[in-house]
C-alpha positions as CSV (number, residue, x, y, z in Angstrom):
1,X,40.5,-42.3,-72.2
2,X,38.9,-42.9,-68.8
3,X,37.8,-39.3,-68.6
4,X,36.2,-39.6,-72.1
5,X,34.3,-42.7,-71.1
6,X,33.2,-41.1,-67.8
7,X,31.9,-38.1,-69.7
8,X,30.1,-40.2,-72.2
9,X,28.5,-42.2,-69.4
10,X,27.4,-39.0,-67.7
11,X,25.8,-37.7,-70.8
12,X,23.9,-41.0,-71.4
13,X,22.6,-41.1,-67.9
14,X,21.5,-37.5,-68.1
15,X,19.7,-38.1,-71.3
16,X,17.9,-41.2,-69.9
17,X,16.7,-39.3,-66.9
18,X,15.3,-36.4,-68.8
19,X,11.7,-36.6,-69.6
20,X,10.6,-34.6,-72.6
21,X,7.9,-32.1,-72.3
22,X,4.6,-33.0,-74.1
23,X,1.9,-30.9,-75.7
24,X,-1.6,-31.5,-74.6
25,X,-4.9,-30.1,-75.9
26,X,-7.5,-30.0,-73.0
27,X,-10.8,-28.2,-73.1
28,X,-9.8,-25.8,-75.8
29,X,-6.4,-25.0,-74.2
30,X,-3.0,-26.0,-75.5
31,X,-0.3,-26.8,-72.9
32,X,3.4,-27.7,-72.8
33,X,3.8,-29.9,-69.8
34,X,6.7,-31.5,-68.0
35,X,5.9,-35.0,-66.6
36,X,8.7,-34.7,-64.1
37,X,7.7,-31.5,-62.4
38,X,3.9,-31.9,-63.2
39,X,4.0,-28.2,-64.2
40,X,2.6,-26.8,-67.5
41,X,2.7,-23.6,-69.5
42,X,-0.4,-22.4,-71.4
43,X,0.8,-21.9,-75.0
44,X,-0.6,-20.4,-78.2
45,X,-3.4,-22.6,-79.6
46,X,-3.5,-21.9,-83.3
47,X,-6.7,-24.1,-83.5
48,X,-8.6,-21.9,-81.1
49,X,-9.3,-18.2,-81.1
50,X,-10.2,-17.2,-77.6
51,X,-13.1,-14.8,-77.2
52,X,-15.3,-13.5,-74.5
53,X,-14.5,-14.3,-70.9
54,X,-11.8,-17.0,-70.6
55,X,-11.1,-18.8,-67.3
56,X,-7.7,-20.5,-67.3
57,X,-7.9,-23.6,-65.1
58,X,-5.3,-24.0,-62.2
59,X,-4.8,-27.7,-63.1
60,X,-5.7,-30.2,-65.8
61,X,-5.4,-34.0,-66.1
62,X,-3.8,-35.7,-69.1
63,X,-2.3,-39.2,-69.4
64,X,-3.4,-40.0,-65.9
65,X,-1.4,-37.2,-64.4
66,X,-2.5,-33.9,-62.9
67,X,-0.5,-30.9,-64.0
68,X,-0.4,-27.4,-62.4
69,X,-0.6,-24.5,-64.8
70,X,2.3,-22.2,-63.7
71,X,3.0,-20.0,-66.7
72,X,1.4,-18.3,-69.7
73,X,3.7,-18.7,-72.7
74,X,4.8,-16.2,-75.3
75,X,1.9,-14.9,-77.4
76,X,-0.5,-17.4,-75.8
77,X,-3.4,-14.9,-76.5
78,X,-1.9,-13.3,-79.5
79,X,-4.4,-11.7,-81.9
80,X,-7.5,-12.6,-79.8
81,X,-9.5,-9.5,-80.9
82,X,-12.7,-10.6,-79.2
83,X,-11.2,-11.4,-75.8
84,X,-13.1,-9.6,-73.1
85,X,-11.5,-10.9,-69.9
86,X,-9.1,-13.6,-68.7
87,X,-9.2,-15.1,-65.2
88,X,-5.7,-16.1,-64.3
89,X,-5.4,-18.7,-61.5
90,X,-3.2,-18.5,-58.4
91,X,0.1,-20.1,-58.9
92,X,1.0,-18.5,-62.2
93,X,4.7,-17.6,-61.9
94,X,5.3,-15.9,-65.2
95,X,3.7,-14.3,-68.3
96,X,5.4,-14.8,-71.6
97,X,6.5,-12.2,-74.0
98,X,3.7,-10.5,-75.9
99,X,1.2,-12.7,-73.9
100,X,-1.7,-10.4,-74.7
101,X,-0.3,-8.7,-77.8
102,X,-2.9,-7.3,-80.2
103,X,-5.9,-8.1,-78.0
104,X,-8.3,-5.2,-78.6
């Protein structure tokens, strides 16, 4: 019984300490951001079709916090037919699957 209670307490503490990621729309970009690490992933923005020359910012501010953009998510520029160039900031650690799929 003591083991079960210890396990339950451990799970409750872990859940309380975990901050959920939040979605932010900033300057035409959509991000999934982690308030704990202050890191964000640029994700697909169904509301915005990127075209022309796009410059991804290295950081953005939301809810009074500054987030560093560290990844481009899966399909973040999917079907952006009129995309001419993308400037990717330093500090990007990963590119998601099919990040630039069907960009012509």
